[in-house]
FITOR-714848 format. One record per residue (C-alpha): residue in one letter; x, y, z; residue number from 0. Coordinates in Angstrom, 2 decimals. Layout:
N
> A; X; Y; Z; NUM
...
This chain:
351
> M; 27.42; -15.89; 5.65; 0
> T; 25.57; -12.71; 4.80; 1
> A; 26.44; -10.15; 2.24; 2
> L; 27.48; -7.37; 4.64; 3
> D; 29.28; -9.43; 7.53; 4
> G; 31.75; -7.27; 9.12; 5
> I; 30.69; -3.94; 7.93; 6
> A; 30.21; -1.42; 10.96; 7
> V; 27.60; 1.34; 10.23; 8
> L; 27.31; 4.23; 12.34; 9
> D; 23.52; 5.58; 12.00; 10
> L; 22.80; 9.12; 13.13; 11
> T; 19.95; 9.39; 11.36; 12
> R; 16.32; 10.18; 12.80; 13
> L; 12.70; 9.04; 11.47; 14
> L; 12.15; 6.96; 8.47; 15
> P; 14.57; 7.33; 5.47; 16
> G; 17.53; 6.72; 7.34; 17
> A; 16.23; 4.19; 9.43; 18
> V; 14.89; 2.27; 6.53; 19
> A; 18.25; 2.59; 4.36; 20
> T; 20.34; 1.12; 7.55; 21
> Q; 17.52; -1.61; 8.07; 22
> W; 18.35; -2.93; 4.72; 23
> L; 21.96; -3.01; 5.60; 24
> A; 21.36; -4.47; 8.92; 25
> D; 19.24; -7.20; 7.25; 26
> F; 22.22; -8.15; 5.21; 27
> G; 24.47; -8.51; 8.03; 28
> A; 25.93; -5.24; 8.47; 29
> N; 26.47; -4.21; 12.46; 30
> V; 24.45; -1.02; 12.51; 31
> I; 24.77; 1.26; 15.65; 32
> K; 22.24; 4.07; 16.18; 33
> I; 23.87; 7.14; 17.66; 34
> E; 21.26; 8.66; 19.66; 35
> Q; 20.76; 11.81; 21.87; 36
> P; 20.47; 11.00; 25.64; 37
> G; 17.06; 11.41; 26.91; 38
> T; 15.24; 11.61; 23.98; 39
> G; 16.81; 9.28; 21.20; 40
> D; 15.17; 8.93; 17.72; 41
> Y; 12.28; 10.94; 17.34; 42
> A; 10.61; 8.16; 15.72; 43
> R; 10.49; 6.26; 18.91; 44
> R; 7.47; 8.13; 20.00; 45
> S; 4.24; 8.55; 18.08; 46
> F; 3.45; 11.92; 16.82; 47
> S; -0.15; 11.56; 17.41; 48
> G; 0.32; 10.70; 21.07; 49
> Q; 2.77; 9.60; 23.85; 50
> G; 2.87; 5.88; 23.23; 51
> A; 5.69; 3.75; 21.37; 52
> N; 5.68; 4.30; 17.67; 53
> P; 5.29; 1.08; 15.86; 54
> I; 7.15; 2.20; 12.75; 55
> F; 10.21; 2.46; 15.03; 56
> A; 10.30; -1.37; 16.03; 57
> L; 9.60; -2.39; 12.40; 58
> T; 12.47; -0.19; 10.80; 59
> N; 15.01; -0.81; 13.55; 60
> R; 15.34; -4.54; 14.06; 61
> G; 18.45; -5.91; 15.06; 62
> K; 20.18; -2.72; 15.42; 63
> K; 22.26; -1.41; 18.35; 64
> S; 21.86; 1.87; 20.34; 65
> V; 24.47; 4.12; 21.89; 66
> D; 23.41; 7.41; 23.32; 67
> L; 25.91; 10.25; 22.95; 68
> D; 25.87; 13.95; 23.54; 69
> L; 27.75; 14.97; 20.37; 70
> K; 27.80; 18.69; 21.62; 71
> D; 29.74; 17.34; 24.67; 72
> A; 33.56; 17.17; 24.53; 73
> R; 33.62; 13.64; 26.03; 74
> G; 30.51; 12.61; 23.85; 75
> K; 32.48; 13.89; 20.75; 76
> E; 35.67; 12.17; 21.72; 77
> A; 33.85; 8.80; 21.96; 78
> F; 32.05; 9.38; 18.74; 79
> L; 35.27; 9.83; 17.18; 80
> K; 36.81; 6.46; 18.54; 81
> L; 33.59; 4.83; 17.14; 82
> A; 34.14; 6.40; 13.67; 83
> L; 37.77; 5.09; 13.39; 84
> K; 36.52; 1.80; 13.11; 85
> A; 33.43; 2.28; 11.10; 86
> D; 33.01; 1.27; 7.39; 87
> V; 30.10; 3.49; 6.92; 88
> L; 28.57; 6.92; 8.53; 89
> I; 25.03; 7.94; 7.41; 90
> E; 23.52; 11.11; 8.64; 91
> G; 20.37; 12.96; 7.90; 92
> F; 20.82; 16.47; 9.44; 93
> R; 20.52; 19.62; 7.47; 94
> P; 23.80; 20.71; 5.39; 95
> G; 26.29; 22.13; 7.63; 96
> V; 25.30; 20.53; 11.09; 97
> M; 28.06; 17.87; 11.10; 98
> N; 30.72; 20.77; 10.16; 99
> R; 29.42; 22.86; 13.35; 100
> L; 29.73; 19.82; 15.58; 101
> G; 33.30; 19.58; 14.16; 102
> L; 32.57; 16.11; 13.16; 103
> G; 32.12; 16.82; 9.32; 104
> Y; 33.35; 14.59; 6.35; 105
> E; 36.85; 16.11; 6.08; 106
> V; 37.35; 15.73; 9.94; 107
> L; 36.49; 12.23; 9.83; 108
> R; 38.29; 11.36; 6.42; 109
> A; 41.37; 12.66; 8.23; 110
> E; 40.85; 9.98; 10.91; 111
> N; 39.73; 7.14; 8.96; 112
> R; 40.48; 7.28; 5.04; 113
> R; 38.05; 4.17; 4.71; 114
> L; 35.17; 5.78; 5.75; 115
> I; 32.12; 5.97; 3.63; 116
> Y; 30.47; 9.07; 4.72; 117
> V; 26.77; 9.33; 3.70; 118
> A; 24.66; 12.71; 3.84; 119
> L; 21.04; 12.29; 3.27; 120
> T; 19.37; 15.38; 2.98; 121
> G; 16.18; 16.75; 1.70; 122
> Y; 17.20; 19.16; -0.99; 123
> G; 20.98; 18.41; -1.41; 124
> A; 24.12; 19.52; 0.15; 125
> E; 24.21; 22.94; -1.30; 126
> G; 21.76; 25.15; -3.70; 127
> K; 19.26; 27.50; -3.00; 128
> Y; 16.82; 25.01; -1.35; 129
> A; 19.50; 23.24; 0.80; 130
> S; 18.74; 24.87; 4.14; 131
> L; 14.84; 24.20; 3.83; 132
> A; 12.89; 21.85; 5.94; 133
> G; 10.77; 19.32; 4.14; 134
> H; 9.11; 16.04; 4.08; 135
> D; 8.11; 13.56; 1.52; 136
> I; 5.21; 15.74; 0.35; 137
> N; 7.45; 18.71; -0.04; 138
> Y; 10.06; 16.83; -2.21; 139
> L; 7.36; 15.19; -4.46; 140
> A; 5.85; 18.69; -4.90; 141
> L; 8.81; 20.48; -5.95; 142
> S; 10.23; 17.91; -8.15; 143
> G; 7.04; 17.65; -10.11; 144
> V; 5.92; 14.19; -9.28; 145
> L; 3.09; 15.37; -6.99; 146
> D; 1.65; 16.99; -10.26; 147
> L; 1.26; 13.83; -11.73; 148
> M; -0.89; 12.13; -9.29; 149
> G; -4.55; 12.47; -9.07; 150
> P; -7.48; 12.35; -11.72; 151
> K; -7.76; 14.40; -14.63; 152
> D; -9.23; 17.93; -13.79; 153
> G; -8.90; 17.11; -10.30; 154
> P; -6.46; 18.35; -7.51; 155
> P; -3.07; 16.35; -6.73; 156
> A; -3.54; 13.30; -4.91; 157
> L; -1.57; 12.17; -1.84; 158
> A; -0.39; 8.45; -2.50; 159
> G; -0.55; 7.51; 1.26; 160
> I; 3.05; 5.98; 1.25; 161
> Q; 6.47; 7.79; 1.44; 162
> I; 7.79; 7.79; -2.13; 163
> A; 10.49; 10.57; -2.01; 164
> D; 11.43; 9.37; 1.33; 165
> L; 11.73; 5.57; 0.54; 166
> A; 12.27; 5.24; -3.26; 167
> G; 14.37; 8.63; -3.48; 168
> G; 16.04; 8.46; -0.35; 169
> S; 16.62; 5.20; 1.46; 170
> M; 17.12; 3.33; -1.81; 171
> Q; 19.51; 5.60; -3.19; 172
> A; 21.52; 5.64; 0.03; 173
> V; 21.92; 1.93; 0.00; 174
> I; 22.73; 2.11; -3.44; 175
> G; 25.42; 4.70; -2.73; 176
> V; 26.86; 2.83; -0.08; 177
> L; 27.00; -0.21; -2.06; 178
> L; 28.83; 1.51; -4.98; 179
> A; 31.40; 3.16; -2.61; 180
> L; 32.06; -0.19; -0.89; 181
> Q; 32.71; -1.77; -4.38; 182
> A; 35.19; 1.34; -5.21; 183
> R; 36.98; 0.99; -1.82; 184
> Q; 37.75; -2.55; -2.64; 185
> R; 39.88; -1.25; -5.55; 186
> T; 41.04; 2.14; -3.97; 187
> G; 41.42; 1.19; -0.36; 188
> R; 39.64; 4.49; 0.31; 189
> G; 36.10; 5.71; 1.47; 190
> Q; 34.49; 8.68; 0.05; 191
> R; 31.31; 10.88; 0.45; 192
> V; 27.89; 9.91; -0.94; 193
> D; 25.29; 12.81; -1.13; 194
> V; 21.59; 11.79; -1.46; 195
> S; 18.93; 14.12; -1.71; 196
> M; 15.36; 13.21; -1.50; 197
> F; 14.31; 16.02; -4.04; 198
> A; 16.79; 14.72; -6.50; 199
> G; 15.81; 11.17; -5.78; 200
> S; 12.21; 12.09; -6.52; 201
> A; 13.25; 13.46; -9.93; 202
> A; 14.98; 10.31; -10.79; 203
> L; 11.56; 8.37; -10.60; 204
> M; 10.28; 10.13; -13.78; 205
> P; 11.89; 8.88; -16.91; 206
> V; 8.55; 8.08; -18.64; 207
> P; 6.98; 11.66; -17.99; 208
> L; 10.52; 13.26; -18.78; 209
> A; 10.75; 11.46; -22.01; 210
> S; 7.15; 12.54; -22.98; 211
> F; 8.01; 16.17; -22.12; 212
> Q; 11.22; 15.83; -24.34; 213
> A; 9.40; 14.46; -27.19; 214
> T; 6.54; 16.79; -27.16; 215
> G; 7.61; 19.95; -25.52; 216
> Q; 4.60; 19.75; -23.26; 217
> P; 4.33; 18.52; -19.70; 218
> P; 2.03; 15.51; -18.83; 219
> G; -1.10; 16.43; -17.76; 220
> R; -2.67; 14.88; -14.54; 221
> G; -4.71; 12.00; -15.30; 222
> D; -4.03; 12.35; -19.16; 223
> D; -0.73; 10.40; -19.62; 224
> M; -0.03; 6.85; -20.64; 225
> L; 0.64; 6.03; -16.76; 226
> S; -2.04; 8.13; -15.24; 227
> G; -5.31; 7.32; -17.03; 228
> R; -5.35; 8.47; -20.43; 229
> Y; -5.73; 5.01; -21.79; 230
> A; -8.32; 1.98; -21.22; 231
> C; -5.46; -0.37; -21.14; 232
> Y; -3.84; 1.11; -17.86; 233
> Q; -6.64; 2.07; -15.84; 234
> V; -8.45; 1.17; -12.47; 235
> Y; -12.06; 0.06; -12.91; 236
> R; -14.70; -0.36; -10.29; 237
> A; -16.01; -4.24; -9.97; 238
> A; -18.86; -5.79; -8.47; 239
> G; -19.37; -5.29; -4.64; 240
> G; -17.54; -1.94; -4.31; 241
> S; -14.38; -3.78; -5.35; 242
> Y; -11.72; -2.62; -7.71; 243
> V; -9.54; -4.05; -10.55; 244
> A; -6.20; -2.95; -11.82; 245
> V; -5.55; -3.39; -15.64; 246
> G; -2.07; -2.79; -17.03; 247
> A; -2.15; -4.12; -20.30; 248
> L; 0.19; -1.72; -22.10; 249
> E; 1.53; -4.23; -24.67; 250
> P; -0.59; -4.86; -27.48; 251
> K; -0.28; -8.78; -26.73; 252
> F; -1.99; -8.30; -23.51; 253
> W; -4.59; -5.82; -24.40; 254
> E; -5.48; -8.45; -27.13; 255
> N; -5.52; -11.40; -24.57; 256
> L; -7.93; -9.34; -22.11; 257
> C; -10.10; -8.13; -25.08; 258
> R; -10.80; -11.95; -26.13; 259
> E; -11.18; -12.93; -22.55; 260
> L; -13.85; -10.45; -22.18; 261
> G; -15.68; -10.88; -25.21; 262
> C; -14.60; -7.51; -26.60; 263
> E; -12.74; -8.35; -29.73; 264
> D; -13.97; -5.22; -31.37; 265
> L; -11.82; -2.90; -28.85; 266
> I; -8.60; -4.60; -29.75; 267
> A; -7.81; -2.30; -32.74; 268
> D; -8.45; 0.74; -30.57; 269
> Q; -6.04; 0.37; -27.59; 270
> Y; -4.35; 3.75; -28.35; 271
> A; -7.27; 5.21; -30.17; 272
> P; -7.63; 9.11; -29.61; 273
> E; -10.64; 10.77; -28.14; 274
> P; -13.69; 10.33; -28.35; 275
> R; -13.10; 6.83; -29.21; 276
> Q; -10.63; 6.26; -26.14; 277
> S; -13.67; 7.25; -23.80; 278
> E; -15.85; 4.94; -25.54; 279
> V; -13.39; 2.01; -24.92; 280
> K; -12.94; 2.79; -21.40; 281
> A; -16.79; 2.85; -20.99; 282
> A; -17.36; -0.35; -22.65; 283
> L; -14.50; -2.26; -20.49; 284
> A; -15.97; -0.45; -17.24; 285
> Q; -19.25; -2.05; -18.07; 286
> K; -18.04; -5.34; -18.50; 287
> L; -15.78; -5.31; -15.42; 288
> L; -18.81; -4.54; -13.17; 289
> G; -20.00; -7.93; -14.06; 290
> A; -17.83; -9.76; -11.26; 291
> T; -15.74; -9.02; -8.04; 292
> A; -12.22; -7.97; -8.46; 293
> E; -11.09; -11.29; -6.84; 294
> E; -13.27; -13.20; -9.45; 295
> W; -11.77; -11.32; -12.17; 296
> F; -8.33; -12.23; -10.65; 297
> V; -9.06; -16.03; -10.62; 298
> R; -10.40; -15.88; -14.07; 299
> L; -8.06; -13.53; -15.71; 300
> G; -4.86; -13.53; -13.49; 301
> A; -3.20; -16.49; -15.33; 302
> K; -4.20; -15.43; -18.91; 303
> D; -1.59; -12.78; -19.44; 304
> C; -4.05; -9.90; -19.28; 305
> C; -2.18; -8.00; -16.64; 306
> V; -5.33; -7.81; -14.30; 307
> T; -5.19; -7.85; -10.52; 308
> P; -7.53; -6.84; -7.62; 309
> V; -6.80; -3.66; -5.56; 310
> R; -6.46; -5.34; -2.24; 311
> N; -6.34; -3.61; 0.98; 312
> L; -3.43; -3.91; 3.29; 313
> R; -5.24; -6.70; 5.44; 314
> D; -5.70; -8.85; 2.59; 315
> A; -2.43; -8.21; 0.59; 316
> L; -0.42; -9.25; 3.57; 317
> H; -1.66; -12.93; 3.00; 318
> D; 0.51; -13.05; -0.13; 319
> F; 3.52; -10.78; 1.33; 320
> P; 6.94; -12.35; 1.13; 321
> A; 8.38; -13.48; 4.51; 322
> A; 10.87; -10.33; 4.10; 323
> P; 10.37; -8.02; 1.55; 324
> I; 14.05; -7.62; 0.65; 325
> P; 16.14; -8.87; -2.33; 326
> T; 16.68; -12.70; -2.29; 327
> L; 20.37; -13.65; -2.48; 328
> S; 21.08; -17.47; -3.12; 329
> E; 24.45; -17.47; -1.49; 330
> T; 24.54; -14.59; 1.03; 331
> P; 20.81; -14.12; 1.89; 332
> G; 19.56; -11.56; 4.55; 333
> C; 17.47; -12.06; 7.43; 334
> A; 14.75; -9.71; 8.62; 335
> A; 14.99; -10.57; 12.27; 336
> G; 15.64; -9.08; 15.93; 337
> R; 14.00; -6.42; 17.77; 338
> A; 14.69; -2.54; 18.10; 339
> P; 17.15; -1.70; 20.69; 340
> R; 16.11; 0.39; 23.87; 341
> L; 17.50; 4.01; 23.69; 342
> G; 21.29; 3.54; 24.83; 343
> E; 20.91; -0.10; 25.39; 344
> H; 24.38; -0.90; 24.03; 345
> T; 26.25; 2.04; 25.13; 346
> D; 28.53; 0.06; 27.75; 347
> E; 29.26; -2.54; 25.23; 348
> F; 30.79; -0.09; 22.63; 349
> L; 32.28; 2.57; 25.06; 350
């Protein structure tokens, strides 16, 4: 038994945020049915940089089923409504108003299925001055203030290389919304609308910078905040052989352990010293850490409660990756298995 056995999900999303959200639901037993446009399907099936298949699609659509339907066609719309009658969850990623113009908006579907949980995953929210804007991860991070916090002091904002707003601000929030609505439905017997905005989800990732701003009245400076490089105890340092070490010794006990292990007891009292002393502490630590490679420091310090780890590339990091990067449940575990469906592969099965 898995946690979401028997839960039917209609997935009308395209590209990454919706696919990852419904992938997590599928990994825990939900029956996820991708509704795709005939002929083209999810844009993510094809690589943006060429004509070949997109490996991201295969990774984020495992175990799902594909039904191709033209929702602008009367027969396609009729077939979709029949599927919606039996669905527990619907998740769509269109701009606000698209589903209403198709005649398949929340109010229409709720009238047919009072238990349906309708998730609208949008860039900037269902309404408001930005609601109709196009966007991607970089735009949500930029407008919410997250991007301004990323990068070196006195340098430009830096790209993270991963989708923060899409996944942490969108996919995860969508899954949380689905699970909360399923729990509420157990008590009320009714579904509800769940609105998830990747812009708002990005803002939710900033409790520490927000608290700092509220306390001081000054927005945190890039590369000059507790989590972005102001202090030696939370910093990335160059090690031998061109490798890098991440130090996350924020708590005084961890900082003390690190300084003792490195023979720098004189730095213990200056963990949060202001400038110019803080730069001196950084320089002293940087000089010490050049004495070995990042992996050698990890062997020496990793188990010493110093919060020191090597900065690994993806190839090396994969050796320690969990078999399935999903929550581990003792009684109703999930399973990352199966393959992505071919476009329309399951149309006959459902229709």
